[in-house]
C-alpha positions in Angstrom: -81.6 125.6 240.5 -81.0 126.9 236.9 -82.0 130.5 235.9 -85.1 129.4 233.9 -86.3 127.3 236.9 -85.8 130.3 239.2 -87.9 132.4 236.9 -90.6 129.8 236.9 -90.6 129.5 240.6 -90.7 133.3 241.1 -93.3 134.1 238.5 -95.9 131.3 238.4 -95.5 129.1 241.5 -98.6 129.5 243.6 -100.7 130.8 240.7 -104.3 129.5 241.1 -106.6 128.6 238.2 -110.3 128.1 238.9 -112.0 125.7 236.5 -115.8 125.7 236.5 -118.2 123.4 234.6 -121.3 125.4 233.6 -123.2 122.0 233.4 -122.1 120.9 236.9 -121.4 117.4 235.6 -118.6 114.8 236.1 -115.7 115.5 233.7 -113.2 112.8 232.9 -109.7 114.1 231.9 -111.2 117.3 230.4 -108.5 119.3 228.6 -108.2 122.7 230.3 -106.2 125.5 228.6 -105.1 128.5 230.6 -102.9 131.5 229.9 -100.4 132.8 232.5 -99.6 136.6 232.2 -95.9 135.9 232.0 -93.2 135.0 229.6 -92.6 131.7 231.3 -91.0 129.3 228.8 -90.8 126.1 230.9 -92.0 123.3 228.7 -93.8 121.6 231.6 -95.1 122.6 235.0 -96.4 120.7 238.0 -99.7 121.6 239.5 -102.1 120.2 242.1 -105.8 120.1 242.4 -107.3 121.2 245.7 -108.3 118.2 247.7 -106.2 115.8 245.6 -102.6 114.9 246.3 -102.0 113.5 242.8 -99.8 115.9 240.9 -101.0 117.2 237.5 -98.6 118.0 234.6 -99.2 121.1 232.5 -97.7 121.3 229.0 -96.7 124.7 227.4 -98.4 125.3 224.1 -95.9 127.1 221.9 -98.4 128.0 219.2 -100.7 129.8 221.7 -98.0 131.5 223.7 -96.3 134.9 223.3 -93.3 136.6 224.9 -95.6 138.0 227.5 -98.3 135.3 227.9 -97.7 131.6 228.3 -100.5 129.1 227.4 -100.6 125.7 229.1 -102.8 122.7 228.9 -103.7 120.0 231.5 -106.3 117.3 231.6 -108.4 117.1 234.8 -111.1 114.9 236.2 -113.5 116.8 238.5 -117.1 117.4 239.3 -118.6 120.9 239.1 -115.4 122.8 239.7 -111.7 122.5 240.5 -108.9 124.7 241.7 -105.5 124.1 240.1 -102.4 125.5 241.8 -99.0 125.7 240.0 -96.4 124.2 242.2 -93.2 124.5 240.2 -91.3 123.3 237.2 -91.5 119.7 236.0 -88.3 118.2 234.8 -89.4 114.5 234.6 -93.0 114.1 233.6 -95.0 110.9 233.5 -95.2 109.3 230.1 -98.7 110.7 229.2 -99.4 110.3 225.4 -96.9 107.7 224.1 -96.0 106.8 220.5 -96.2 103.2 219.3 -94.9 101.5 216.2 -97.2 102.0 213.2 -98.9 99.3 211.2 -99.4 101.0 207.9 -96.6 102.0 205.5 -97.8 105.6 205.5 -98.1 105.9 209.2 -97.1 109.3 210.5 -97.9 108.7 214.1 -99.5 106.0 216.1 -100.5 107.2 219.6 -101.6 105.7 222.8 -103.5 108.6 224.3 -104.6 106.6 227.4 -108.2 106.6 226.0 -107.4 105.6 222.4 -104.9 103.7 220.3 -105.0 105.5 217.0 -103.0 105.6 213.8 -102.7 108.8 211.7 -101.7 108.2 208.1 -100.6 110.5 205.3 -102.1 108.5 202.5 -100.4 106.9 199.5 -102.6 108.4 196.6 -103.0 105.0 195.0 -106.8 105.3 194.7 -107.9 102.5 197.0 -109.5 102.4 200.4 -106.2 101.4 202.0 -104.5 104.5 200.5 -106.6 107.1 202.4 -105.1 109.7 204.7 -106.8 110.2 208.1 -107.1 107.9 211.1 -106.8 104.4 209.6 -106.9 102.5 212.9 -108.8 103.5 216.0 -109.2 101.4 219.1 -110.9 102.3 222.4 -108.7 101.4 225.4 -111.8 100.9 227.6 -112.9 97.8 225.7 -109.9 97.0 223.4 -112.3 97.1 220.4 -110.9 98.1 217.0 -113.2 100.2 214.8 -111.0 100.1 211.7 -109.2 96.7 211.7 -108.4 96.4 208.0 -106.9 99.8 207.4 -109.1 100.1 204.3 -111.3 102.9 205.7 -110.6 106.0 207.6 -112.0 108.5 210.1 -111.7 112.1 209.1 -111.8 112.2 205.3 -113.6 115.1 203.6 -115.3 114.7 200.2 -118.0 117.0 198.8 -118.2 119.1 196.8 -115.1 117.5 195.2 -116.3 113.9 195.6 -119.6 114.2 193.6 -121.2 113.1 190.4 -120.8 116.7 189.0 -117.1 116.6 189.6 -116.2 113.2 188.1 -116.2 111.5 191.5 -112.8 112.7 192.8 -112.2 111.2 196.2 -109.6 113.4 198.0 -108.7 110.9 200.8 -107.9 108.2 198.2 -106.3 110.3 195.5 -103.9 112.6 197.3 -101.3 112.6 200.0 -101.0 115.0 202.9 -98.0 116.6 204.6 -98.4 116.5 208.3 -97.0 119.3 210.5 -96.4 118.8 214.2 -97.8 121.9 216.1 -97.6 120.6 219.6 -96.1 117.4 221.0 -95.9 116.6 224.7 -97.2 114.3 227.4 -100.6 116.2 227.6 -101.3 117.2 224.0 -100.4 116.3 220.4 -101.6 118.8 217.8 -101.0 118.0 214.1 -101.9 119.9 211.0 -102.5 118.1 207.7 -101.8 120.0 204.4 -103.0 118.8 201.0 -104.1 119.7 197.5 -107.4 118.3 196.2 -106.9 116.5 192.9 -108.7 118.1 189.9 -112.0 116.7 188.8 -114.2 117.9 186.0 -115.4 121.2 187.4 -113.1 124.1 186.7 -114.2 126.1 189.8 -113.0 123.3 192.0 -109.5 122.9 190.6 -106.3 123.7 192.4 -107.9 123.9 195.9 -105.8 123.3 199.0 -106.9 122.3 202.4 -105.6 121.9 206.0 -107.0 119.9 208.9 -106.0 120.4 212.6 -106.2 117.4 214.9 -105.9 117.6 218.7 -105.5 114.7 221.0 -105.1 115.0 224.8 -104.0 112.6 227.5 -106.7 110.2 228.7 -109.5 112.4 227.2 -112.3 110.3 225.8 -112.7 112.6 222.8 -110.6 114.3 220.1 -110.9 117.6 218.2 -110.5 118.7 214.6 -111.1 121.6 212.2 -111.1 121.7 208.4 -110.0 124.7 206.3 -110.4 124.8 202.5 -109.6 127.5 200.0 -112.7 129.5 199.2 -115.0 127.9 196.5 -118.4 128.2 195.0 -120.1 125.6 192.8 -123.5 123.9 192.2 -124.2 120.4 193.6 -127.6 118.7 193.3 -128.9 121.8 191.6 -128.0 123.9 194.7 -125.4 126.6 195.2 -122.7 125.4 197.5 -120.3 128.0 199.0 -117.6 126.8 201.4 -119.5 123.8 202.6 -118.0 120.3 202.8 -118.7 116.7 203.6 -116.7 115.2 206.4 -116.9 111.4 206.5 -116.0 109.1 209.3 -116.0 105.4 208.4 -116.1 102.2 210.5 -116.0 98.6 209.7 -117.1 95.4 211.3 -116.7 92.9 208.5 -119.4 91.3 206.5 -122.6 90.8 208.5 -121.3 92.8 211.5 -121.9 96.4 212.5 -119.8 98.3 215.0 -122.7 100.7 215.4 -126.3 99.8 214.7 -128.3 102.8 215.8 -128.3 106.6 215.0 -129.9 109.5 216.9 -129.8 113.3 216.9 -130.1 115.4 220.1 -133.6 116.8 219.5 -134.9 113.7 217.9 -134.2 112.4 214.4 -136.0 113.8 211.4 -135.0 111.8 208.3 -135.8 110.2 205.0 -134.9 106.5 204.5 -133.3 105.1 201.4 -130.8 106.4 198.9 -132.1 106.6 195.4 -128.8 108.0 194.1 -127.0 104.9 195.4 -129.4 102.7 193.5 -129.0 104.7 190.4 -125.2 104.6 190.7 -125.1 100.8 191.2 -127.4 100.4 188.3 -125.1 102.5 186.1 -122.1 100.4 187.3 -124.0 97.3 186.2 -124.9 98.9 182.9 -121.4 100.1 182.3 -119.9 96.6 183.0 -122.4 95.1 180.5 -122.5 97.7 177.7 -119.3 99.8 177.7 -117.1 99.3 174.7 -114.1 100.6 176.7 -111.3 98.0 176.7 -108.2 98.6 178.9 -106.5 96.8 181.8 -108.0 99.1 184.4 -111.5 98.4 183.2 -110.8 94.7 183.2 -109.6 95.1 186.8 -112.8 96.7 187.8 -114.8 93.9 186.2 -113.0 91.5 188.5 -113.4 93.6 191.6 -117.1 94.2 191.0 -118.0 90.6 190.3 -119.9 90.5 193.6 -121.3 94.0 193.4 -123.4 93.9 196.6 -120.4 93.0 198.8 -117.9 95.2 197.0 -116.3 98.2 198.8 -118.5 101.2 198.2 -115.6 103.3 196.9 -115.3 101.0 193.9 -118.6 102.3 192.6 -117.2 105.9 192.7 -113.9 104.9 191.3 -115.2 103.5 188.0 -116.5 107.0 187.2 -113.5 108.9 188.6 -111.6 111.2 186.2 -108.4 110.6 188.2 -108.7 106.8 187.7 -109.1 106.9 183.9 -111.1 103.7 183.9 -113.4 105.3 181.3 -112.8 108.1 178.8 -113.8 111.5 180.0 -116.7 111.9 177.7 -118.2 108.5 178.7 -117.8 109.6 182.4 -119.7 112.8 181.6 -122.4 111.1 179.7 -123.1 108.3 182.2 -122.9 110.6 185.2 -125.3 113.0 183.6 -127.8 110.2 183.3 -127.2 109.2 187.0 -127.7 112.8 188.1 -130.9 113.3 186.1 -132.5 110.2 187.5 -131.3 110.5 191.1 -132.2 114.2 191.4 -135.8 113.4 190.4 -136.0 110.3 192.6 -134.6 112.1 195.7 -137.5 114.5 195.7 -140.4 112.2 195.1 -143.0 112.4 197.8 -143.2 108.6 198.2 -140.1 108.9 200.5 -141.8 110.5 203.4 -140.1 112.3 206.2 -140.0 110.4 209.4 -139.9 112.1 212.8 -138.5 109.8 215.5 -137.8 110.4 219.2 -136.1 107.0 219.5 -132.8 105.9 217.9 -133.1 104.7 214.3 -132.2 101.1 213.3 -130.5 102.2 210.0 -129.8 98.7 208.7 -133.6 98.0 208.7 -134.4 100.7 206.1 -134.0 100.6 202.3 -130.4 100.9 201.2 -129.5 100.7 204.9 -129.2 104.5 204.7 -130.9 107.5 206.2 -130.6 111.2 205.5 -131.3 113.1 208.7 -131.9 116.8 208.9 -129.9 119.6 210.5 -128.2 118.9 213.8 -125.1 119.7 215.8 -125.1 116.8 218.3 -125.4 113.2 216.9 -124.5 109.7 217.9 -124.1 106.2 216.5 -124.0 103.4 219.0 -124.2 99.6 219.3 -127.3 98.6 221.1 -125.9 95.4 222.7 -122.5 96.6 223.9 -123.3 100.3 224.5 -120.2 101.5 222.7 -120.9 104.9 221.1 -119.4 107.6 218.9 -120.7 111.1 219.7 -120.2 114.1 217.5 -120.6 117.8 218.2 -120.1 120.5 215.6 -119.7 124.2 216.5 -122.2 125.0 213.8 -124.9 122.6 212.7 -124.5 120.6 209.5 -127.5 121.1 207.3 -128.0 117.4 206.7 -126.3 114.0 207.2 -125.9 110.7 205.5 -125.8 107.7 207.8 -125.1 104.3 206.5 -125.0 101.0 208.5 -124.6 98.3 205.8 -124.6 94.7 207.1 -123.6 93.2 203.8 -120.1 94.8 204.0 -120.1 95.8 207.6 -119.5 99.4 206.5 -120.8 102.2 208.7 -120.6 105.9 207.9 -121.2 109.3 209.4 -121.2 112.0 206.7 -122.1 115.7 206.8 -124.0 115.7 203.5 -127.5 115.5 202.1 -128.8 113.6 199.2 -126.8 113.2 196.0 -123.6 114.0 197.9 -124.6 117.7 198.6 -122.2 118.9 201.3 -123.7 120.6 204.3 -121.0 121.3 206.9 -119.5 124.9 206.9 -115.8 125.1 206.5 -113.9 126.1 209.6 -116.3 124.4 212.1 -114.9 122.8 215.2 -115.7 119.1 215.6 -115.4 117.2 218.8 -115.8 113.4 218.6 -116.1 111.2 221.7 -115.9 107.4 221.9 -116.6 105.2 224.8 -119.4 103.3 226.6 -121.7 106.2 226.2 -124.9 104.8 224.7 -127.0 105.4 227.8 -125.7 108.9 228.5 -124.7 110.1 225.1 -126.7 113.3 225.4 -124.8 114.3 228.5 -121.5 113.6 226.7 -122.7 115.7 223.7 -123.6 118.6 226.0 -120.1 118.4 227.6 -118.5 118.5 224.1 -120.5 121.6 223.4 -119.9 123.4 226.7 -116.3 123.7 227.7 -115.4 124.6 231.4 -114.7 128.3 232.1 -111.2 129.1 233.3 -110.2 132.0 235.6 -106.7 132.9 236.7 -106.2 134.0 240.3 
């Protein structure tokens, strides 16, 4: 036995870790992080769970360890509680998370986590849906269903306050690239950190801002985790002061006439207003611009062609026509036309004819005007498909003050966004987000509670 292995055997073999679920529920491959009071530097350890002969591999987390304390992660399935005992060093671990060949030119990593087949992309900054950074493909292993087949949308983009009428409609996921740093990489956990600079729009106070996003994936776990950090900022959106709040947007696509999710609900019931006056005003301004603008350049001609069937066009095309980065229109024309859109949509958003609805049943979003709802504050939400039962469940460590939920049959585009009306961002920067995907429609509230309530861990 080598010296490091001897140290491992002497210092940590026999150490017991007690894991307790405060909810006393069934956990499936729950990631459990524990810290051993030792300088153990073994990359992997074997452990066993009391009452189960199947060995468990534990991966050392370099970023969380110190010379006198070693952090490890394992994924465990248990009910109520489990006792994990370290049995020694692991020299040949099972495959765990595996890497696959990517499909997109900007693929940084395509992972088979056991629960998901997902592709993380760095973006190409070409200004199209297919140039976004984030998760551009996502397939559940339980049903082999792909939520993002075309690669023209992404899970994980963040937008407001940068992607707003006030700021000239800069769309960070389409108009920038990210550098991706590998923090942890092993059979149990992959941890990546994206770094990027938001392109400048029209608002001076939002120029030159940088961001980072941490993504964590663990073996066989039916959820993943992320956290967004952005340089401090303060601006005014939709007539309201916005300080360090962002819009996070997760997109899904089923193709024209098909929805991957067709219901939405919040944990305590859904309080919402239906319809999106701003979307209507923006579309009307797109039509007006196509008909009346005297601008004449190849980019404008391209948009005329792309927006010929405006109802079926990719939603991002509406934004891009008025995007300062794109230079489809002169800056002053962008400012003038968006000022008109803002004035109209701000008034329309607050008219009393759009009453608040309080529902204790899931909402059929595609049946309401503009196939859009704006729910109120929540920290546990779900979108699911009624017939198949597949569901995406979100928990945020602080509530988002509002959401925009779209389930648009014409294009098949579905969206979960942490913003209120007129693109006003509502999710605090630095919030932890856990997102679960699986056949959870019938028990999504239990899943959401598990996302919120991590097991407790005691050494010894």
